[in-house]
N, C-alpha and C positions, 0 to 999 in steps of 0.2 A: 588558560582558555584557548579556544581554537576557532578556526573557520571551518565550517562543515557545510558539505553539500548535499542535501536530502533529495531523494529522486523517487517518485511514486509513478509505478508503470502500469497501474490497473485502471478502472474507469475513474473518471475525475483525475485523470493523470495531472500531476503538478511537480514543480521544482521550486525548492527553497534554499535560501542561503542563511545559517545562522552564524552570527560573529559575535563571540563572548556573550552568549546567552540571549542575544536579541535577534529577532527574525528581521533581517537586513534586506532581503529581496525574496520575492515569492511571485509565481504566476502559475495559474491554471491553464492547461493546455487548450481547453474549450474556448478560453477568451481570445486565442490567437488563431484558431481555426475556424472559429463560430460554429462548431458542432458541440451540442450541449452534451455534457458528461463524456467527452472525448476520450478514448481509451489510448493509453501509452504516453509516450513522449516524442520529442522530436529535438533537434539541436537548437531550433530557436528558443525553446523553453529554457534551457541551460544559458543560452546567451542573454536572454531578457532578464532572468534571475541573477545571474553575476553582476549584470550591468547595472541593475537597479540597487545592488548591494555596493556598488562602487569597486569592485575587485575583478580580478582576471582568474583563469585557472591556475595560474602558477601561485597565487595565493591560497589556495584550498589545501587545508591540511588533511581531512579525511572526508570521506564520502559514505552514504548509508541509502540503502535501496529497500523498497517494499513494494507489495502489490495487493490487490484484491485478492481474496480467498480464490484459489484454483486458477489463477491467471497468470501465466508466463509472460514475459516482457518481449516485445518486439523491438528489435535495435535497427530496424530497417530503414528509419529516418534519422539516424544518429551520427551518420558520417563517420569520422575516424575516431570510433567509440568501441570499446571491447570491455566486456565483463567477464570475469572468471571467479570461480571459487578458488580460495587461497589457502596456504597453510597458516598455521596459528601465529607463527613469528612474524607475521607482517604487521600486526598491530598490537599495541601495548595494552590488550585486554583479553583476559582468558575467555575460552568458549568451552563450556562443559559438553555443550550438544555437539561440537566437533569431535570432542573426546569419545564420546559415547558412539557416534557414527563410526569412527575409527576402529574402536574397540570391537565392533561387530563385523571388520574386515571389509567395509563397504565404503565408497566415496559418496559424497553429497550428491552428485548427479545421479547415484542409483537410487536415492530416496526421495526425489523431487516429485511433485505432483505432475500427473499426465498433462499433456499441453492442451491449454484451452484454445490456442491458435489453431493446432490440427484440428480440433472438434470443430472450430468456426468454419474451417474451410471444407468440412465434409457435409454440413447440414444444409439442406435445401434454403435457398434465400427467399424464403416466404416470409414477410411481416406479420402474417395472420398467426402462423404456427410458431414462429420463433422471433417474437417482437424484441426480446432484449437483445438479442444476437444482432438482428438486423439494425438496430439503432446504434449498438456501441461499435460495431466492428465493419459498418459499410464501407469504410475508407479502404479495407484490405479486399474488396471485391476484385476477382480476377487475378490475385497476386498468389504465387506459390509459397508454399511453407519456408523453402529455402530463401526467397526473397525477403520473408518477414524476419529472418534471422532471429529465431527464438531463443531466449535465454531462459532456463527452467528455474522455477522458483521453489525453494524449500519451504514445505508447511509444517514439518514436523518441529516439535519443541521438547524440552524436558517435562516429563510427567511425573508428579508425586504419586507413590503407590496408594496414597489414601483417596485420591480422586477416583470417581466412578462414572462410568458412560451412562448408568441407569439412575443417576441421583435425583433426589426430589428436593424441595425447599426445606423439608424436615433435616435432611442429611447436611444442608448448608447450615441450619441453626445449631447443629450439635458438632459441626467440624471443628477439630483442635488445629490450630495454625502452627503449633510449635516446630512440627518437622519442616514445614516449608520456610518459616522465617529462620531457621538455623542452618538451612542448607545453602551452601555457595551456589549449587546448581540452580536454585530458584532464580538468582539473579545473573547467571551466565548461561541458562540453558535456553535462550530464546533468540540467539543470534549466532551467525557463523561469519568467518572472516571472507572478505572478497577483495579482490584488487580492480581499480579501473583504469584503463589506458586510454587517455583522450588528447589528441592532437600532441603526441609525444610525452604528455606527463603521465606518470605512474601515481596514482592516488589509492593508499590503502583504505579499507572501510569494512562495513559489515552488511549482511542481510539481516534485516530486522522482522520478527514476527508482527502480523497485521494488527492484532488487538493491543499488543504491547505498544505499538506506534499510536494508536487511538487514545490510550490511557495516557500516553506521555503528552500529547498534544493538549490535553485538559491539565494534568496535574502540574506541569511544569510552567503553566502560565496562570494558575489559579492564584498563587500567593498564599496557599496554605503550607505550613509545616507539615501537617499531617491531614489525610483525607482517605476515606474509601473511595474507589473510583470504580464505576460501573461502566462497562461497554456492550454494546448491543447493535446490530445492523441487520439488514435485509437478507442475510445469508442464512441457509438451513441445512448446509452439508454436513459431513461428518468427516472431513480430511485430516482434521485433527481435533482433538479433545477441546481446544479453545476456538473452535471454527466460528461459533455463533457469538462469543462474547465470554468475559469473564470478570469477576470481582479482583480488585487490586488493593493493595494497601501502600499508599504513598507516606513516606516517612523520612525525614532528614533527606530529602533529595534523592531518594532511592525508591523505584517503584518494585513491588514483588506480587505475583499473581498467586493469590490465595486459592482461587476456586473457580473452575470453569463451569458456568451456570447453564449451558446448552440450552437456553431459552430461545424460542425461534418466533417471538412475538412480533419482530420486525418483518420477518419474512411472511408471516400471516396477514400483516396489515398490508403489504405491498400487493399481496395476490388477491386479497379482497378488492382493492381499488382497481386492478386490472379486470376482475370479474364485473365490476360495475361499469366497465367499458372505459377506463382511462387509460392514458397513454403510458407505455410500460415503464418509463423513466420518470414520469411525473405523477404517477398514481398515488403515492403517501401523501403529498401536499394537498392534492385535490380531495382525498379521502377525509383529511383532517378538516378542511373547509365545510364540505357536506354534512358530517356527521351531526352537526348542531340542528340540522333541519328535521333530524328523525327522533324517535324515542328508544331507548335501550331496553326493550321489551324481550329481547331474545338473549339477554345476558345470562351466562351460565356460570355460577361461582365455582364449579367443578374444573373449570378450565384455567383457574387461577392457580397454575403449577407449571412445573418442568414438563417437557414432553413424556418423560418416563412417569411422572406422576399422573399425568392425565391418562396415559395407556393403562396405568393400575386401576384407574375408575372406569374402564372400559370405553374410553373416548379415542377418537382418531385425532392427534394434536396437529395434523396438517391443515393448511389453508383449505383444502379440498374437503376435508372432514368437517371442519366448522362450518363451511358454507352448505353442504349437504345436511348437516344436523340442523341448521336454522331453517331451511327450506321444510324439512320434515316437520319440525314443530310448528311452524308457520301454517302448513296444511293442516295439521291437527287442530289448530285454533281457528281454523275457517278463513285464514288469510291467503289472498291469491298472490302468490309470487311473481305471477305473469300478467297481473293487473295492468290496464292502460296507465300511462304516465299522467301525472297530476298537471292540472291547467297553469300552474305558476312555476313549475320546475320540471325539467326532462327527466323526471325520475317517477317511479310510483312509489307509495307508501311504505311497501315492504323493503324496497331498496333503500330508502332513507333509514329506516329502522335497522336494517342490516349494517348500515354505516355507522349508526349510534351505537349500536350493541358492540361491533368490533372495536370502536374507540373506547369504549369503557372497560373491555376486557384487556386491551393493550394497557390502559392506565393501571388497572387492577393488577395486572402481572408484574409490570414494573414496580408499583408499591409493594406488593409482597416480596419481590426480590430484595429490595432495599430493606424492607423491614427484617427479613431473614438475616441479610448481611450485617446489619447493626445488631441484631442479637447475637450472632456469632462473634461479632467484634467485643461486645460486652463480656460475653462469657470467657474470651481469651485475653481479656485485659488490654485490648489494643483499640479501645473504642474512641471514636472522634466525632464532633458533631458537623464535620465538614463532608461534604459529597462533591464529587465531580462526575459528570456524565460525558460519554464520547460515543462515537459510532453514529450513523445515519438515523437511527431511532430517536436520538436526542434531538432531533429538529421538530418533534412532536412538543407544540407549546403547552396545551392543557396537560399533558403528563408530567412536564417539567415543573410547572406550578404547583400541581397537586403533591408532588414529592416534598415541597418546603412545608406542608402540612403535616409530615409524619413525625411522630414524636421522637425526639432526639435529634433532629436535623436542624441545625442553626443556620448553615449557609450552604448555597448550591452554585456550583459554576458550570457553565457550558460554553466552550469556545465556539465562534462564530463558523469555523470549519470544521464542525465535528463530524461531517461526511468524510467519504474517502478523500475528497480534496485537501483535507487537512493532514493526511499521512505524511506528507514530505516533511511537514514542519515538525510533527510528533517525533519521527524518526530521528531528524537531526538533534532535536532537544535531548532526546534520549541518549544518543550517543555522546553529547557534550558531557552530560551529568555522569555518565558511566566512566568517562575518561578521568574526570576529578574526582570520582568516587567520593562525593558528598562533601568535597572540601571547598566549594565555592562559599561566598558569602551570605546569600540570601535568595529566596524566590521571589520574583516580582510578579505582582498581580497584573494582569492584561488591563490595559485601559481601552477606552472607547476609540482613541486615537490610533491604537496598535492594530485594529481591525483593517486599517487601510495600508495594506503591504504591497499592493501591486506597483509597478513600474509607473514613474511620471511619465506622462504622455504629453509631446509637443502639441500644441493648438496653432494651427494655421489661420489665414485670413479666411473666413467661411464666403467673403463676397467672391473670392476668386474660385472657390470650390463649388459654391453654388450657382454662380452665374446668373443667369436669368431664368431660373427655374422655380421662380414663384416664392423666393424668401427676400425678405428686407434683413440686412445685419448691420449693426451700429455698436459702436465703443460706447460704454456707459462707465460712469465714475463709480457709482455706489450700485452695483449690480444686485446686493442683497436687497437694498430697499425697493429697486425696480421690480424685482421679482415679487416681493411682498404685495406691492400694488396691483399686479397682474394676478396674484391668487386671490386678493380681496374682490378683484372685479370678475371673478368666475373663471379665470383661464387655467388650463392645465399647463404646469411648468416643467420643463426638463431641467435637470441641474447636473451639469458636467463639472468635477472638481477634482484636482489632485490626484493621489494614487487611489487605485480601485479597492473594492472590499475584498477580503478573505470570505469564502463561503458562499452559499446561494442567495443570502438576502441582502437586499440593498439597504445600505445603512447611511445614505445622505451624500455619497459622492458620485454614484451612478444611479439617480433617482428620478422619478417623476412625482412631483407634489402637486396636490389638491386642497381646496378649503373644505374642511368638514362639515360645512353648514348644514346641507341637504342631501338626502338620498338620492336624488337624481344623477349627482356627480358620479357615484358609483357605476351607472351604465354607461356615461361617457368614458370612464377610465377603462372599464372592461372592453368597451367596444374598440378604443384606440389600441388596447394591447391585444386584441383578438382572442380575449378569454370569455369564458362561460359568464353570463349576466349574474348569476346567483353567488359568485365568488366574492369574498370580502377582501378589503384592503386595511393594512395596517396603519395605526397612527404613530407619529413621532410627537413626543411632548417634552418641553423643558424640564430638566430633571427638578428643578425647583418648584414645578408645579404639578408634579405627577399625582400627589395626594389628594389635589383639589379636583380632578378629573378622573381619577382611576381609584379602585379599592383591591385590596388584597397584595400578598406578597408577589414578588420582591420590590423593594423600594427603589432599586435600580436595574433596569434592563436594558443594558447599552446595546445588544447584539439581536432584539427582537426574537427572543427564544422563550418568552412566557406569555400566557394569556391571562388578563385580569379583567375584573368586572368595571364596566364603565359605570360611573356614579353621575355625570354629567348629563342633562338633556339638552346641552348646548352643541353637541358634536353627534348629530345621530348618524352622519355617514361613517363614523369611526367605529360603530357598535355593530357587531355581527347579531345574527337572528337570536342567540342565546344570552345577549347582553354582555358577551366579553370582547376584547379586542387584544391583538398581538403586539402589545405596545414597545416602542423604542424610547428610552429616555436620552435626552442628548443635553449636552454640556459644551462649554466653550472649546474643549479639546477636539469637538468634531469638525471644527472649522466653519466653512462658510454656510453650511446647512444650518448650523446654530445660528449665525447671524440672520439668515433669512427667517427663522422661527421668531427670533426677538423682533424683527422688524414688522413681522405679521402680527405679533402681539401688539405692538404699538398702535398699530392701525386699526385693528379690529377688537382687541380686548382678549383675543383666544391665544393660547400658547401651544396650540394643537395643529398639525397639518397631516393630511394623508400622505403615505410615502410608500411607493412602489417602485419596483425595478425597471431601470431604463432598458427595456429590450422588447422585441416583439414575441409572438407565440412561437413556442418550441425553441427560443434561442437562448444563449447564456448572456450575462450581463454584459453591457457595452464596455469595451476596453479603450480602444483609440478614439481619436477625434473623427478618423476616418469611418469607423463604426458607428460614431453619432450621426455623421451626416447621411449615412446609408439609411439609418433608422429614421430620421427626419423625412427622407423621400418616401419610405414605404409607409409609415405610420401617422405622419402629419401632426405632432402635438402643436399645441396653440403657440407656445413660446419656448425658446431653449436658451439657456445661459452658459457658456464656456469661456473661460480665459478672459473675462471682461467684456464679451461679446454678447449682444442680446439679439437673437435671431427669431424674427417673427414671419408666420404667413402671411402673404400680401391680402390673401381673400378673408384674412380672420375677421370674424364679427364677434365682439366681446358678448359672452354668454352671462346674464346674472346669475348669481350664486344659488338663486332661489328658483331659477327657471329650469327647462328641461323636461323630459318626459317623466309621467308619473312613476313613483317606486312600484316595484313588483312587490305584490302582497305575500307575506310569509305567514299568514294565517293557516293553522293546520287544523 
């Protein structure tokens, strides 16, 4: 086994350390810079990740780098750090992709993607016309390309002669995997060797394909011996055949790409969110919350296909094509797409129905892709009842749960960092398993406790930090019981504990908790966080009580990645307008948040709390104690617990759990 440093240089940049198959250290750059979805890396990321793992750079055996599609790496903030593509003999791992490039008489640098950083520096700095660029690359404002020290990223990979750019789902159903599974190129054609020079240390490694890193992040943490793995995200380019995602077979600790699906549902979903006025980087999550308010009356079954399949049906598969098609059909039905907004939500009925229709198309496309993949696997005698999902599209909770109802699916695993923030972990896990070539003893299923991979943060004396700025701080012996009492009294409680969460969802270590008794608390929470009032909040429930309060699969949802039906009338604030909730199941391995929930149950009889992220609008999750203090100053939660301290606003007036403003009607 080995110690491997994984580096992801795209948006949601991250560094990870994997030691003997375990994620020992991890940090997202956004948590350090406080810029959400921050692009690239700096030296702090490597320092924090290695420190969390308890190692130094001299302990690193290998490194692996990856990036977002089309994005080169900026080494501007990396200090004494050099990356270079290397010769094959620097790593004990064959690369058929390197051999292919050399057989063409070319160098790796000759076939890398055009520089995204060069493009960024050349576009107008107008957030209205280039919203994603403006958000992701604002830290490079005024800097030259030379100053950014770009490192080109290879996006080419081995391609089976049987793969087609214009394939349909029928092509997937009929696809024979014999050639792929029998080819060594399928296992060694998605990486090339690199070398890293850092602080005088020379570390051999590889540059790994984007979607293979996604697939590895899921499969190697699923605990499944065999599984079909599906990846998809918000990209829609054609730089490589696997640019939008692929179907993989995970078997005996080896991942093989079977078929590049070319599906662009994640990209369409993202762009519809932007069309509805959402922030460019937060659009998919808000669209998911908005969709239940509408009716999917514009759903078109002809769009349940690959882009090529849609084109054969006379459809434009792009987001623009979908939106224009919906507007045209609405006008034919006498629906005014420009009607005034409704009185209870800042959208008109057409916009709500567009959101609902987009969600249904997204779900049906995922479902059709999975069903076609399962049929292909059965035909080729490689069928497995296990599924893994990864890529940003896998953050869509209703879609994930719907896949569990597909015939032939027994188990589904989605890791909490399934977005690009998990690529550093996936790439490191892939390299470890590739080096041992399936000779390790087992694949370990990721537990709820494994979601907390961030560095442990020192907690100072808040009395010194806050001084006379309107807060009281006291040491408490049983913080979980005191927090439960505050929650039962109607207070919104901030909870800061241990290592931070992987991925974008708060899972109880960087959370705001509230009692789920009445809907008015939703408005208080949304106002505190600076969110739209119509947005729902997710509940956390003791795993032993899950079936008493929620219906539908799965039984365990430790990472808040499934939407299930609420069956209990005792928790109205936990129920969205369609009767569902994005539930998180909690057990003793989750630590203090579990003990808070147990204490709350003993006090109120309810094993359920609302759980949302400890951050302000447009911010990433809180990482450090200093971040927490800054959040408290700006957003003023009722009470905060951190490191045995209870911190309360001096002007706090306890609010009854049944008090507050009247709930907003959701009658349509």
